[in-house]
N, C-alpha and C positions, 0 to 999 in steps of 0.2 A: 523241251523244245525251245529253241531260240528264234526270235524274229528280229530282223534288222529294220530300224525305222530311220530312213535317210531324210535329210532336209533338202528341199529344192527351192530355187529362187522364185520369189513371188514379185510380180510387177504391180502390186496393188498400192494402196495409199501408204504414204510414208509414216503417218502416225496411226495408232489404233483408232478405229472409228469412234467418233464422238468427242475427241479431245480438241476443243477450240484453242487457237493460239494467236494472240495479237502481235502486231508489229513484226510479222515475219517479213524479211527482206525479199526483194525480187530474187527468185532462184536464178542460178546460172543456167539460162535457158535461151532458146532462139530469140526471145524478145530483148535479151541483153546483148545479142550479137554473137553468142557462142553457139556453135553447132552442137545440137544434142546428140549424143552417141548412145546407142543401145549398149547396156552392160555386157550382153552376150558377145558383142563384137570385140570388146576389150578384154574380158576375163573368161567368159564362156566355159566350155567343158574342159579346156586344157588345165585350168586351175583345179578343177575337181579331180581329174585323173591323177595328177601328180601330188596331190595334197596328202598330208597326214589327216587323221580324223580323231575326234574326241569321242570316247564312249562313256556313257553313263548307264549302268546296269540297275534295273529295278525288278523286283520279283513280286508277283501277285498270284495266289492260288496255284503255286507250283510251276508257273510259266515265267521264264526269264525274258524280259524285253530289253533289247539293246538299242539305246537311242544314239544315233550317229549324226553328229553335226559336222558338216564338211566345209572345206574352203569353197567359197562361192555362195554360201547362204546369205540371205538378207538378214538384217539385224533382228527383225521380228521373228523370223524362222529360228534363228539361233537361240534367242531368249526363250521361245516356247519350248525348246528342247532342254535348255539349261535349268529352268526352274518351273515348277507348277504354279507358282505364285503370280496370279494375273496382275495383282497390284504392283509387284516389283517390276514386272514386264512393262506395265504402263508408265511407271516412273522413269525407268531407264530409256524408254522410247521418247518420253517427253524431254529428258535431258539431252538426248541425241538431237532433237529438233533445235534446242537452244544452242548446242555446240555448232550446228550447221550455220545458224544465224550469226553467232559470235565470230566464226571463221570468216564469213563474208565481211563483217564489219571491221575486223582486224585488217583484212587484206585491202580494204578501201579507206583506211584511216588516213587523215591528214595530220602529219607530224610537224610540230613547230619546235622551238628551242627548249620548251619545258615539258610538253605532253603531246600525246596523240589523241585526236578527237574524231568523233563521228556522230551521226544524227540518231536520235531515238525519239520518234514522233516529231515534235517541233523543237526539241532541245538539242543543244550541242553538248555532248558529254565526253569526258575522257574515256578511252576504250575500256579501262578496267571497271569504271562505274557503270558503263553501258552493259558489260558482260554480267556484272552483279545484278542489274535490273532484269535482264533476260532470264537468268537462272532462277531468280525468285519467282518470276512470272510463270516459268515452265513448271516449277514445283507446285504452285497454286493451282494451275490448270490440270495437273495430273490427278487431283482430287484424292490422292492417297498419302500425301505428305502432311504430317501433323505439325512438326516444327522444323525450322531451317535457320541456319546462321552461317555467316561467311566472315572472312577476314575483314571485309569492308563493313559488315554489320555483325559484330561479335556478340550480339544478344539474340536469344531465341525469339523468332517471329512465328506467330501462329499462321500456318498456311491453310487451315480449315479442314484438313483431313482427319480421319478417325485415329484414335489411339490403338484400339484393337484392330489388328490387321493393317495398320498404317506404318509409316516410317518417319524417321527424322534424318535430315541430311545436313552435313557440314561441307563447305566448299571454299576453295581459293579460286575466285572468279577468273583471274588472269595472272597466273604465275609467270614472272618475267616481264611484267608490263613496262619496266624501265628500259627494256631492250627492244621494244616494238619499233622504235624509230631507226634502229640499226638493221632492221629486217631479219633479226635472229628468230629462231623458233621459240614460240611461247605456248602456253597451254592452260587448261583448266583442270583442277583436281577436285574430286569429291568422294565422300564416303557415305554409305547408307546404313543406318542402324534401325533395328525394329522398334516400334512403339514410340514413346515420347521422351526418350532420354538421350542426351549427348554428353552428360557428365556422369561419373560413377560407373562408366562403362570402359571397356578396353577395345583396342583395334580388332581383337579376335572376335568381338561381338558383332562386327559388321556383317551384313548379309550380302553386300556388294560394294565394290569400289571401282572407280574409273578415272580416266583422264582423257581430255581432248588435246591432241597434239597438232598445233597449227604451224606448219613449216611449208616447204615446197608442196607437200601433200597435207591434207587434213585427215587425221585418223582418230578413232574413238577406241580406246583400249579398256577392256572390261574384264573384271574378275568377279565371279559369282560364287559365294560360299557354298561348298559342297559339290561344285562342278569342277572337274580338273582343267587346269590350264588357265593362261591369261590370253585373251583373244583380241586381235586387232581388226578393226573395220575401217575400210577406206571410203571416204566421201566421193562418190562418183559424180561425173559431170551433170547427171540428171537429178542430183540432190538426194540420192539414196545411199545408205550404208551397206557395204558388202564385205563379208568376212574374207580376209586375205591372209591371215597368219594366226597360228596358235603356238604358244610357247609352254612347254611342260618341263623343261630342264634348263638350268643355267650351269654351263660347264666352266672349266678353268681356262683363263686366257689373259694375256698381259695387256689389259686395257684399263686405264685408271682416270677417274674424274674427281679431283680433289677440291672440295669447297672449303671456305674459311681458312685459307692458307696463312692469314695473319696470325692464327693461333699457334703456328709453329714457333713464333718468337718466344713464347713463354710456356709452351707445352712440349717439353723435350721428347716425350714419347710419340707425339704426332709428328714432330720433326724427323724422328727416327723412321717412322712408317713411310713418310714421303720420300726420304732418302733411299729407302729400300726400293721403291718403285722406280726411281731414277737410276739407281745402280744396276738394277736388274733389267733395265731397258724396256720398261713398259711403255706403251703408246699413250700419250696424253690426249684425251678427248674431253675437254671441258668447255662448256658454252657460257656458263654463268646463269643458266636457267635450269631449275631442278627438273622440270618435266622432260626436256630433251636428254638431260644427263642420265636420268633414271630409265627413260624409255629405251635408250640405246642398249642397256643391259638386257632388256627383254627382247629387243629386236636382234641384237648380235648374239644373244644367248651366252654372254660371258662378260667379265669385267667387274669393277668395283667403284662405287660412289661413296665418298666420305665427306662428312661435314662435322668436324670435331671442335669442341669448345676449349677455351683456356681461361685463366683468371682475367685476362684483359680483353678477350674476344669471346663474349658469352654466346651461348646457344641462341639462335634466332628462329629456327624452324619450329613451327607450331605442330604439336602432336595431333590435334584434332583435325585441322584443315589440310595438312600436307603429309606428315610423317606416317600416321596410321593408315590412311587410304593407299599411299604408295607401298606401304609394307604389305598389305594384302595383295596388291598387284604383283609384287616381287615374289612373295612366298607362294602364291598360287601358280606362278610360273616355274616353280622348282628352285627358286633362289632362297636366300636367307637375309635377315635383317638383324641389326643390333644397335643398342645404345651404348655399347661397350661391354655390357654384362648380360643382357637379356634381349630377346626378340622385342622389337618395338610394339608388336601386337599384344604383348603381355603387360604393357604399361597402362595403368589405370588413368583415365582422363579425369582429373579432379576439378579442373577449371578450363574454360574454353581457350584461355590464353597460355596454357602449359606449353613450355618449349623444351626441346631436347636436342642433344647431338645424335647423329645417326650414321650408319653405314649400311649399304645394300650391296649384295653381290653373290658370288658363288660360295659354297660351303668353306672351301679352303681359304678364300680371301677373308671371310668373316672370322674364321679362326685366327688368322694372322692379325686382324684388327684387334680382336679381344685380347690376344696374348701380348701384343705390343703395348697396348694402352694400359692393361691391368694385370699382366703377368700370367694369366690362364684363360682358357676358353671352355665354356660349357659344352661345346661341340666336338672337342678333341676326341678322336676315336682311334688313334694309332695310325691314321693315314698321313703320309708325308705331306707337308705343306709346301706346295710348289705350283707353278703355273706354266702351261705351254705357251709358246709364242702365238 
């Protein structure tokens, strides 16, 4: 016998009961002059009816239970169905609260000639440092994080959580902070590992990864290990996250986002790869921010992102803070990643500052990257390497 368990939107508290959170900004609410809209009037049943749904099957005592998480779910509803780990749910909810706050601060930052600043208590801080503080605070108040480190603080800080049943988190607080003043999309990236280790582990050991995307809309994109798909949540006007998209397959399509192009000057194979995209009339979609460039692959369900090194243009992207978490998001969405020879999720993190070249995209695009850079691909399976427009 099978029973379907559907998720329905809850209009309760944004955070799990009992999680205190300091320095939360004023919500976008009537007191700020914005009209508060009920989520049902904006998203309502129409999203649910037309949506795909994610199924997770579990069996106990001969009975098969199908958990179905549908478009329109709240963040807490989705996470409850995605994982039985209440500590992980608590952590991801706490990080969602921090992302909501960071989004508000980014949108209201005052930008001068050198940096963008906003307030944190009585301090005026650059927005990347402000984001860094808010994320550490959220992890501390989750009570389930043992260690955390960030690109701004690359040493493990004790967050007070347990080792057994707890987590360690690495994050890039504000990827693209140098383009906040131009009003481009920026974001936060983080990966969650079990226990108390962030070195001697690989990206495949992550139990979850996520990014906050702060553009015209603010979204929270989550992958949970063992649960299919990568899932996008929209920050609603009333301050809650609502499930609006799931991605389970990255198909073929002529969309490319090439980073570190200066490397083409002395990496002839990377130059050859870029020339292929131009000759084959791929559409260029590159913002200079890793979060939006990778997120578009998940949202558009096609494309390729590359950041390849050369003797004079070394790899700059950090495996722990950026590459591995985004690798889980892409691969959970049905895509592939590579450092040119292997999935970035299989690379062991030996030092918090380890850096690597990387490509994310569809299977055929990753095959092309590996073959062009190194002459062969671990993924080649007799399928023609090509892309539709």
